[in-house]
C-alpha positions, 0 to 999 in steps of 0.5 A, a space after each residue: 873801362 878794357 882800355 882801363 885795365 889793359 893800361 894796368 896791367 902793360 899790354 894793349 896794342 902798339 906794341 910789335 912783339 915780334 918786332 922786338 925778338 927780332 931785335 934780340 928782347 928775351 921772353 921771361 914766362 913767370 909761370 911754375 916750372 911745372 906750367 912751363 913744361 907743359 907748355 913754352 915759347 921756344 927759346 923763353 926762359 922760365 923764371 917763376 915769380 916768385 924767384 925774379 928778385 933773386 934771377 937779376 943777375 942772370 939779366 941785362 938791364 940794358 936789353 929789352 925784355 919781355 915777360 908772360 905767363 898764363 894771363 897776364 897777370 903774374 906778368 905784369 906783377 913782373 913787369 912792374 918788379 923789373 922796372 921798379 930795379 931798374 930795369 929799362 925796357 919791358 913790356 909784358 905780353 901777357 899770356 904766353 899762347 897769344 904772345 907766341 901767336 904775335 910773334 910767329 906771324 
């Protein structure tokens, strides 16, 4: 059941987030601005989920994107939205704290 839930939300084992960032992946934090101001991954961009569709022009559809939020639910939605609008390589990094731990190994 847990693996099904992880697969549904687009995160789980097998993605080397550290390597993706080394190769230039962009981290998009889809939490609200106030959540982002309370703490975030250095170098990440804050585009709240509700504003994502109006910010496509700021993003390169051919560049690797990692989405994150507080728990992984909004970032899963962001991944789905981006993929359905022509973005090629998008990963749900889940909660920003855990993603930060993965890329700062």
